[in-house]
C-alpha positions in Angstrom: 10.1 62.0 50.3 11.6 60.7 53.2 14.2 63.8 53.2 11.4 66.0 53.5 10.1 64.1 57.0 13.7 64.4 58.3 13.4 68.0 58.1 10.3 68.5 59.9 11.6 66.3 62.5 14.5 68.9 62.9 12.5 71.8 62.6 10.4 70.1 65.6 13.5 69.0 67.8 14.8 72.8 67.1 11.5 74.0 68.2 11.6 71.9 71.3 14.7 72.9 72.3 14.1 76.8 71.3 11.6 76.2 74.5 13.7 74.7 76.4 15.7 77.9 76.9 13.2 79.7 77.8 10.5 77.7 80.0 13.8 76.4 82.1 15.3 79.3 83.4 12.0 81.1 83.7 10.3 77.9 85.7 13.1 77.8 88.2 11.6 80.9 90.2 8.7 79.0 90.6 10.5 76.2 91.8 11.8 77.8 94.4 8.4 79.7 95.3 7.2 76.4 96.2 9.7 75.1 97.3 10.8 78.1 100.2 7.1 79.9 100.2 6.1 82.7 98.3 7.2 85.3 100.8 8.8 89.2 100.6 10.8 90.3 103.1 8.8 93.3 104.8 11.4 95.8 103.3 11.1 94.8 100.4 7.3 94.5 99.9 6.8 98.4 100.3 10.0 99.3 97.6 8.2 96.4 95.2 4.7 98.5 95.5 6.3 101.7 95.1 8.3 100.4 92.3 5.8 98.4 90.5 3.6 102.1 90.5 6.4 104.2 89.2 7.3 101.5 85.9 3.6 101.4 85.2 3.5 105.2 85.0 7.0 106.0 83.8 6.6 103.4 81.1 2.4 104.8 80.6 4.1 108.2 79.5 7.0 107.6 78.2 5.3 105.3 75.4 3.2 108.2 75.0 5.6 110.3 74.6 7.5 107.8 71.9 4.6 106.8 70.0 3.2 110.5 69.2 6.5 111.3 68.5 7.2 108.4 66.0 3.9 108.1 64.3 4.2 111.4 62.4 7.8 110.9 61.9 7.5 107.3 60.3 5.1 108.2 58.1 6.9 111.3 56.6 9.8 108.8 56.0 8.1 106.0 54.9 6.5 108.9 52.3 9.0 111.1 51.1 12.3 110.0 52.0 13.8 108.1 49.9 17.6 107.0 48.9 20.6 108.4 51.4 18.4 110.5 53.0 16.1 107.5 54.0 19.0 105.2 55.3 21.0 108.3 57.6 17.0 109.1 59.2 17.2 105.5 59.9 20.2 105.1 61.3 20.2 108.5 63.2 16.8 106.5 65.0 18.0 103.0 65.4 20.8 104.2 66.5 19.7 103.5 70.3 19.1 99.8 69.3 22.4 99.0 68.6 24.0 101.4 71.9 23.9 99.4 74.7 21.6 100.6 77.6 24.2 101.6 80.1 25.8 103.7 77.3 22.6 105.6 76.6 22.5 106.1 79.9 25.7 107.9 80.3 25.3 109.4 77.2 22.2 111.1 78.6 24.1 112.1 81.7 26.9 113.9 79.7 24.3 115.9 78.2 22.6 116.9 81.0 25.9 117.7 82.7 27.8 119.1 80.4 26.5 120.4 77.0 25.3 123.6 77.7 21.4 123.3 76.6 21.1 119.8 78.9 22.2 121.9 81.8 19.7 124.4 81.4 17.2 121.6 80.8 18.3 119.7 84.0 17.7 123.0 85.7 14.8 123.8 84.0 13.2 120.7 84.4 15.1 118.7 86.9 16.2 115.7 84.7 19.5 114.0 86.4 18.1 111.6 89.7 14.9 112.1 89.1 11.6 110.4 88.0 11.6 113.0 84.7 15.0 111.3 84.0 13.5 107.9 84.5 11.0 109.3 81.8 13.9 110.9 79.4 16.0 107.3 79.2 13.2 105.1 78.9 12.0 107.6 75.4 15.5 107.4 74.2 15.5 103.6 74.3 11.4 102.9 73.4 11.3 105.4 70.5 13.7 103.3 67.7 11.2 100.2 68.7 7.8 103.0 68.1 9.6 104.2 64.9 10.5 100.8 63.5 7.1 99.2 63.9 4.7 102.4 62.3 7.6 102.4 59.7 6.6 98.8 58.6 2.8 99.3 59.2 2.8 102.3 57.0 4.7 101.1 54.4 2.8 98.1 54.2 -0.2 100.2 53.9 -2.0 99.8 49.9 -1.2 103.8 49.0 -4.6 103.6 47.1 -6.4 104.7 50.4 -4.0 107.9 50.6 -4.7 108.7 46.9 -8.7 108.3 47.8 -8.2 110.6 50.9 -5.9 113.1 49.1 -8.7 113.2 46.2 -11.5 113.7 48.5 -9.6 117.2 49.6 -7.9 115.7 52.8 -4.6 116.9 53.6 -2.2 114.4 54.7 -2.3 115.1 58.1 -5.8 114.6 57.7 -5.2 111.5 56.5 -3.0 110.0 58.7 -5.4 110.9 61.9 -8.7 110.6 60.7 -8.5 107.5 57.8 -5.5 106.1 58.2 -5.2 105.5 62.5 -8.1 104.8 63.0 -8.0 101.8 60.0 -5.2 100.4 61.3 -6.4 101.2 65.2 -5.3 97.8 66.5 -2.0 97.5 64.7 -1.3 101.4 66.1 -2.5 99.7 69.6 0.0 96.9 69.2 3.0 99.2 68.2 2.3 101.4 71.5 1.9 98.2 73.4 5.2 97.2 72.1 6.8 100.6 72.6 5.1 100.2 76.5 6.8 97.1 76.9 9.9 98.4 75.9 10.2 101.2 78.3 9.0 99.2 81.1 12.1 96.7 80.8 14.6 99.4 80.0 17.4 98.8 83.2 20.7 100.3 82.0 20.0 104.0 81.0 17.1 104.1 83.5 19.6 103.3 86.3 22.4 105.9 84.8 19.9 109.1 84.3 17.6 108.4 87.2 19.8 107.6 89.6 18.6 104.6 91.1 17.1 106.4 93.9 15.6 104.3 96.4 12.0 104.7 96.8 12.1 107.4 94.1 13.6 105.9 90.7 13.8 102.6 91.9 12.0 101.0 88.1 10.6 96.9 88.8 14.4 95.7 86.6 16.5 97.9 89.2 14.3 96.7 91.9 14.5 93.0 90.5 18.6 93.4 90.3 18.6 95.2 93.8 16.7 92.1 95.1 19.1 89.5 93.4 21.9 91.5 95.9 20.4 92.1 99.2 17.5 90.4 99.3 16.8 86.9 100.0 16.3 83.8 97.6 12.4 83.9 98.4 12.6 87.1 97.8 13.8 87.3 94.7 12.3 84.5 92.9 8.5 86.2 94.3 9.7 88.9 92.2 10.9 87.2 89.0 7.6 85.4 89.3 5.5 88.8 89.2 7.9 90.1 86.2 7.7 87.4 84.4 4.0 87.2 84.9 3.4 90.9 83.7 5.7 90.3 80.4 4.0 87.4 79.5 0.9 88.8 79.6 2.1 91.9 77.7 2.8 89.7 74.8 0.5 87.7 75.0 -2.3 90.6 74.9 0.1 92.0 71.7 -0.2 89.0 70.0 -4.1 88.7 70.0 -4.1 92.3 69.0 -1.7 91.9 66.0 -4.0 88.6 64.8 -7.5 90.1 65.1 -5.7 93.6 63.7 -4.7 91.6 60.2 -7.9 89.4 59.5 -9.7 93.0 60.1 -7.8 95.2 57.7 -6.7 94.0 53.8 -3.3 95.4 54.3 
């Protein structure tokens, strides 16, 4: 039994090391702000408020679009696709996870400036260097997160609910939106929150397609990047503290939703 105790001790030390790898860097901005003061340069305060509002608005919009697209697609692929066709669809939809955000931004920029279809869309709604471009980029990087989450959620749901609904005369669409999603509403909202977090945190794709125009398409991640090179250390530290608090709050709320969701539904 002594080797089991040694394993437990080793796991504890590994857990402590992992926590320190996160805590030490994230606590540094607080140390800097305490020593130098919680102050943002006058010009950056306005930029910060605009970037924060833009990030919230664009992330809510893009994550809503991604979720609305991913839910029926995830349900369909989890129920009807098998073998090679399922692997192909999954690989196509999950490609943005593997491709770097900057490469995704370049890919989208080429589509909207070179491809005739993309050029037509850009002329019609104005994608490049605009808020629309920010939303499009965030949709492209966040939809794989939504697809992967809801695919796992629907795959893990017992098929007996679906069979009973179909026997009762419901269509699969009615079952999805009138039975399954209300039954899994906490988990479904947790998936939306996770998708929102991915959209909110995007930098590379948003910068390239949105153009990174100050006061117009500067999202919060772009502001943090710009503040690192243009602002003082105190400004960067305060912006980072706010950003870290937003990230922590989002995932803390998300973990609470997932916990209560699991205890409320027997899936």
